[in-house]
C-alpha positions in Angstrom: 0.1 -0.1 -0.2 1.4 3.4 -1.0 1.3 6.6 1.3 -0.6 9.5 0.0 1.9 11.7 -1.7 1.7 15.2 -2.9 4.0 17.7 -4.6 3.8 21.1 -4.1 5.2 24.3 -5.6 5.4 27.2 -3.6 6.1 30.7 -5.4 6.7 34.1 -3.5 9.5 35.1 -1.1 10.3 31.5 0.0 14.0 31.2 -0.4 16.6 32.6 2.3 13.9 33.0 4.7 14.0 29.6 6.7 11.1 28.4 4.6 12.5 24.8 3.9 13.6 24.3 7.6 10.2 25.7 8.5 8.4 23.2 6.2 10.6 20.5 7.8 9.7 21.1 11.1 5.9 21.1 10.2 6.2 17.9 8.3 8.1 16.0 11.1 5.3 17.4 13.8 2.8 15.4 11.3 5.0 12.4 11.0 5.3 13.1 7.0 8.3 11.8 4.9 9.2 14.0 1.8 11.8 16.7 0.8 11.9 20.6 0.3 14.5 21.9 -2.0 14.9 25.3 -3.7 14.5 25.4 -7.4 16.3 27.7 -9.9 13.4 29.7 -10.6 12.8 30.8 -6.8 10.3 28.6 -6.0 10.3 26.0 -3.3 9.5 22.4 -4.1 7.8 20.2 -1.6 7.2 16.5 -1.3 4.8 15.3 1.5 4.0 11.6 2.2 2.1 10.2 4.9 -1.5 10.5 6.2 -3.8 12.6 3.8 -5.1 14.6 6.6 -1.7 15.7 8.0 -0.7 16.1 4.4 -3.5 18.4 3.9 -2.9 20.3 7.2 1.0 21.0 6.0 -0.5 22.0 2.6 -2.6 24.9 4.4 0.4 25.9 6.5 2.5 26.3 3.2 0.1 29.3 2.3 1.5 31.3 5.3 5.1 29.7 5.8 7.2 31.1 8.4 7.0 34.8 9.4 9.9 36.4 6.9 8.3 34.4 3.8 5.8 35.9 1.6 3.6 33.3 -0.3 1.9 34.1 -3.1 1.1 30.7 -4.6 0.9 27.1 -3.8 0.1 24.8 -6.7 -0.2 21.1 -6.0 -0.3 17.4 -7.6 -1.0 14.2 -6.1 1.8 11.7 -7.3 2.3 8.1 -6.9 5.9 7.8 -5.8 7.7 5.5 -3.2 8.2 8.0 -0.4 11.7 8.7 0.7 12.4 7.2 4.4 12.8 10.5 6.2 12.0 14.5 5.6 15.2 15.9 3.5 16.2 19.2 2.6 17.8 19.5 -0.9 
């Protein structure tokens, strides 16, 4: 059985403001696996895998992010992948 996995692309002031570390904290609190990595175009790509309600809670959090960030858009897509064993920062 695959876990529920979702990829999200977060746009706005989301690099250099502690966004990835804050995502990791939220994901670990919800016992999710996945990753958060900066993209060359200024967005952050996030993969969240685990219980769907926990994934949904973190996706809602992505719209706000940490205090120094300013999120303008979050695009999500359900994916069918083998989740990583932990939550990693890339």
